[in-house]
N, C-alpha and C positions, 0 to 999 in steps of 0.2 A: 355132860351127862348123857353120853351116847352109848348104847349097848349093841351087842351083836344080834342081828335078826335071827330069832329062833322061834320054834313053835311055842305058843302060850300054853302053859300047863296049870293045873289047879292045885298043885301040891303046896303052894305058898298061901292058899286060902284067900282071904280078903285083906291080907296085910299089905298088899301092893297092887298097883294098877299100871298097866303098860299102854303107853300112847305111841302109836305108829305115826310118823310124820315125815316131812321132806327135809332135805339137807339145809334149807334156809331157815328152819325153825329156830327161834331165839326168844327167850324171855329172861328177865333179870332173875338171878338166883334167889333173891329175897322173896319174890312172888312164888317161886317153886317151893321154897322152904315153908312159906306160910300155908300153902295148900297142904303140904305133908303134915304139918303140925296140927292144923285145924281138923283134918279128916282122919288122922291116925293112919295114913297110908304112905308107902314109899312110891314115888312116881318114877317109873322107868320110861325114859324117852328114847325111842328107837328111830333113828333117821335112815332113810333109804331113798335116794334119787329125788325126783320131783313128783308133781301131781300125777303125771302120766304113769310112771312106774308104780307109784303108791296105789293108784286105781287098779292096775293090773294085779298087784300082789293081793289086794283085798278081794277082788273079784274071783281070783283063782283059788282062794282059800276059804270060800264061803262056807260057814258052818264049822270050820276048824281053823279059826283065825290065829295069827301070829301075835295078837295083842288083844286089848280090851276095847280101845277106842282108836279112832283114826282122825287126824287133823291134816288138812292141806289138799284134799280132793277139791278141785274147783269145778265151776259150771261147764267147762269144756269136756270134763270126763265124768261128771256126776251121775249121768244115766247108767253108766256101765256097772258100778257096784250095786245100784238100786235094782237093775234088771237081773243081776246075778243073785239077788236075795242075800246079800252079804252083810246087811245092816239091820240093826234092831231099832224099830221106831221109838222115838222119845221126844217129847215136847218139854223143853225146859221152861219153868215158870218165868225165867228172865227174858225169854225170847220175845215176849209181848212189848218189850222196851225198844224194839227196833229191828232185831234179827228176823222177826217174822215177815218183814217187808221183802226179804230176799228168799223166802221159802220157795222150793221148787214146785211148780204147778203140777198137780196130780199125784204128788208123793204123799206118803203117810207119816212124814216127819222123820224119815231115815237120816237126813242130813240137816244140820242147823248152821246157818251163816254165822261167821265169826268176824271176817274182815272183807274189805273190797279194795280193788286197785284198778288202775287203767293201764293196760299194756300199750306202750307207745314207742316210737323211735326216739332214742336219746342221742344227743350231739355233744361232743367235747368242744365247747365254744373256745376254750383256752387254746386248744390245738389250732383251730382256724385263725385265731388272733395271731398266734406265733408264725403261722405260715402265710399270713396276709391274704387269706382266701375267704370269700364270703361263705358262711355256713349255709347248708340247705335249710329250707323253711317249710317244706312239705314233702309228702310221699313222692310226688312226681319228680322232685329234684333228684331223688336217688338214682334215677335213670340217666342223669346228665353225665357226659364223659368227664367233666371236671372232678367228679366224685368217684371215678373209677377205682376199684380195689379198696375203697375206704370203709365199706359196711360189713358187719358180721351179723348174720341172721341165725335163727334157731330152728332146728329140725322139728317140724310139728308132730312127727311120729314119736318123738322121744321127749319133747319139752312142752309143758303146759303154756308158758308164755309164747313159745314158738307156735303152738296151735292158736293161741289168742291173736297173734299177729297175722296168721293165715286167715282167720275169720275176719279180722279188721280189713284185710285187702279184699276179701270176698264181699263184705258189706259195702265197701267203697267202690270197687270196680265191677261188681256183679259178674257177668259171664266173660268179662275181659280180664278177670284176675289172673288167669294163667299167662296172658300176654305180659302182664306186669311182672310176674315172677320171672319170666324168661328174660325180660329186660334187665332186671336186677342181676341175674346170674351173668348175662352177657356183659354187664358193667363191672364184673369182677367181685360181686358180693360173695363172701365166704359163709358157708353153712356149717355150724357145729352142733353137737348133740344137746347141750344144755346151757342154762343161764350162767352158772358158775364159771364155765370155761369162757364164754363170750365176754362177760362183764369183768370178771376178776383177773382174767389172763390176757385177753386180746384187746379189750377196750383201752384206748390210750389214757383215759382218766381213771381206770380201775387200779386195783392193788398191784397188778403185774406191769402196769405202764406199757401196755402193748402198742400196736401200730395202727389200730383201727379207731377212727374218731366217730364212727357211727355204729350204734348197737341197738338191738331190741331190748327194752327194759320197761320201766314203769314211769308214769307221770310223777310219782313221788320220789324217784331215785335221785333227782338233783338235790333234794334236801340233805342227802347223805354225801353227795359228791360235788363240792364247790367247783364252779367253772363249767358246769354242764347245764343243759336244758333239755326239755322234752318237746317234740313236735306234737302239739295238742290236736292236730287234725288227723283223722284216721286212726283213732285209738279203739281198743276193745275193752269193755267193762268185764273184769274178772272178779269172781266172788269165791272165797275159800270157805269150806265147810268143815264141820266136825260131826262125827257120828259114833254111836256105839256099835260094836261088831257082834253079829249074830254068833252065838256059841262062846262068847267071852267068858273067861274064868271068873271075872269080877265085873259083872254087869252093873251092879250098884256103884262100884267105883268109877266105871266109865261114865255114868250119868253125872257123878260129882265133878268129873273133869269137864264135861260139857258145860255145866253150870258155872264152873270156875272160869272158863274161857270167855263167858259172857259177863263176868263180874266187872264192876267199875274199875278196879285196879288193873286187871289184865287188859281191858279195853283201852284204858288210858296209856298203857305201856306199848301197845302195838305200833304206833307211829314211829317211835324212836328205836324200838327193838327190831322190827321187821319192815319198817317203812311202808306200811299199808294204812288204809283208813279203817277205823273201827265201825261196826254196824250199829252199835247201841246209841240211842238218842242222847244228845247233850254231852257226849264224851268230848272233853277238851282236846284240841290239837295243838302242837307246838306253835308258838307265836309266829315263827318265821315261815310256816308252810304256805300261807296265802301268797307270800312273795316268791319263795324258792320252789314250791311244789304245788302250783295252782292246779286244780282239777279241770279237765276238759269240759267245755260247755256241752259238747255232744260226743257220744261214744256209740260205736256199733254194739248192739245187743242181739242175742239169739237165745232161744230157750234150749235147755239141755237136751230135750227130746229131739228138737230139730237138728241140733249138732250131732247127736248120736245117730240119727237116721241118715245123715249125709256125710259123716266123717270119713268113712272108708272111700267113698267116691272122690271126695276132695283130696284125700291123701294119695289116691291113685293118680289123680291129675297132677298133683305136686311132684310126685316121683317121676312121672313121665316128662314133666317139664324141666326139672332140675337135675335129673339123673341120679336120684338117691332113693 
């Protein structure tokens, strides 16, 4: 249910609503059909890049949006569309059941939390078993020559999990973070533009059965990929949001989409559909997640405003260090 990105127009009235989102968005067809039937709306889902690209598209089209609502902007990029005045404040009545705990401080309700995840290094344990090599157990291990050329990282200037990993290293190593990045590159780490390429094409346990047994992904990813695990030290807490777009052709419909994403059925579907944790209280998780996808006891966290204030300097240091 993907359409071509185009300017949102009002000629279709309120009979449909357009949701902009990232390439990884996925929900069961029956939930989408239920939303359309209950609300008398056609839901157009427009996928484009990841959270970083989504944030740029929304910010640059403030007041003349390409859709009605946007889902997938995360806490590493949230301040950008808020500062651009690209979003219409809305507080869903369902947010009080848990989503409000992840509200962005100082905002007016422009973005509503939908899910959360922890960006961590993932390891293909099966690959290491086959090779007879002990798998790395922490971030420091990735500098070890025995893991030379085995890691694939994500460019933080184009990838939201890439930015999250950058923030995880900054939170872990402080002013020594550039030294850590340099050590990874010197040890043969490959940097690519986005998660889909890294995980599904280059990761040895991914769909493409690549050659890299170390990848930046999520603590919950092993639930979808048997034989893998996440390094639970040095993770960054990522939160994904939904918001109504200022100037939307169907603002009422956008608000209905926000309510729908917080509904019990959608929240319960998120773990198996997108391998993220729901934000609403008492939402059941798959029974095997506690074993296959345990959450880290500690994660690096930073406010969106702090990230926004320092992002360009951090990216400048990253580019100077890795040559990108």
